[in-house]
C-alpha positions in Angstrom: -35.4 102.8 254.0 -33.6 105.5 255.9 -29.9 106.1 255.8 -29.4 104.7 259.3 -31.3 101.6 258.3 -29.0 101.2 255.3 -26.0 101.6 257.5 -27.3 99.0 260.0 -28.0 96.5 257.2 -24.5 97.1 255.7 -22.8 96.6 259.0 -24.9 93.6 259.8 -24.1 91.9 256.5 -20.4 92.5 257.1 -20.5 91.0 260.6 -18.2 87.9 260.7 -20.0 86.3 263.6 -22.2 83.3 262.8 -25.9 83.4 263.6 -25.3 81.2 266.6 -22.5 83.5 267.8 -24.8 86.5 267.3 -27.5 84.8 269.5 -24.9 84.5 272.2 -24.0 88.1 271.7 -27.7 89.1 271.9 -27.9 87.3 275.3 -24.9 89.2 276.5 -26.3 92.5 275.4 -29.7 91.8 277.1 -27.8 91.1 280.3 -25.8 94.3 280.0 -29.1 96.3 279.5 -30.6 94.6 282.5 -27.5 95.4 284.6 -27.5 99.0 283.4 -31.2 99.3 284.4 -30.6 97.9 287.8 -27.7 100.3 288.4 -29.6 103.3 287.0 -32.5 102.5 289.3 -30.1 102.2 292.2 -31.3 98.7 293.1 -29.5 97.3 296.1 -26.1 96.0 295.2 -26.0 97.7 291.8 -26.0 101.4 292.6 -22.2 101.7 292.9 -21.9 101.5 289.1 -23.2 105.1 288.8 -25.2 104.4 285.6 -28.0 106.5 284.2 -31.0 106.2 282.0 -28.8 107.2 279.1 -26.6 104.1 279.8 -29.7 101.9 279.7 -30.8 103.4 276.4 -27.3 102.8 274.9 -27.4 99.2 276.0 -30.9 98.7 274.6 -29.8 100.1 271.2 -27.0 97.5 271.3 -29.8 94.9 271.7 -31.6 96.3 268.7 -28.5 96.3 266.5 -27.6 92.7 267.3 -31.3 91.7 266.7 -31.2 93.5 263.3 -27.9 91.8 262.5 -29.4 88.4 263.2 -32.5 89.1 261.1 -30.4 90.3 258.1 -28.1 87.2 258.5 -31.3 85.1 258.2 -32.0 86.8 254.9 -35.0 88.9 255.8 -35.9 91.4 253.2 -36.7 95.0 254.1 -40.3 94.4 253.0 -40.7 91.3 255.1 -39.1 93.0 258.1 -41.5 96.0 257.8 -44.4 93.6 257.3 -43.5 91.7 260.5 -43.0 94.9 262.5 -46.3 96.2 261.4 -48.0 92.8 262.2 -46.4 92.6 265.6 -47.2 96.2 266.6 -50.8 95.8 265.5 -51.1 92.6 267.5 -49.4 94.3 270.5 -51.8 97.3 270.4 -54.8 95.0 270.0 -54.0 93.3 273.3 -53.6 96.5 275.3 -56.5 97.8 277.3 -57.6 101.2 276.3 
């Protein structure tokens, strides 16, 4: 596991929010990412926010961090997480048309 992964896990395990609260936080972060995307793409009614693709990327990283926090709160091991990621990526790739 890389240093950043260790830092993410350490921060996640220190997080005082309950799993239920973290799911609400995840919903909030997904909404913020969607808002940032709409603003960055200058979608009508959203372009006044002056956001960029970098803002979208930052919001999506927040989504990832909260997701990791939930997984670690649910006692996933690093091995199980890697196995699930591998399984899901393999499935995803197998459903794509080449």
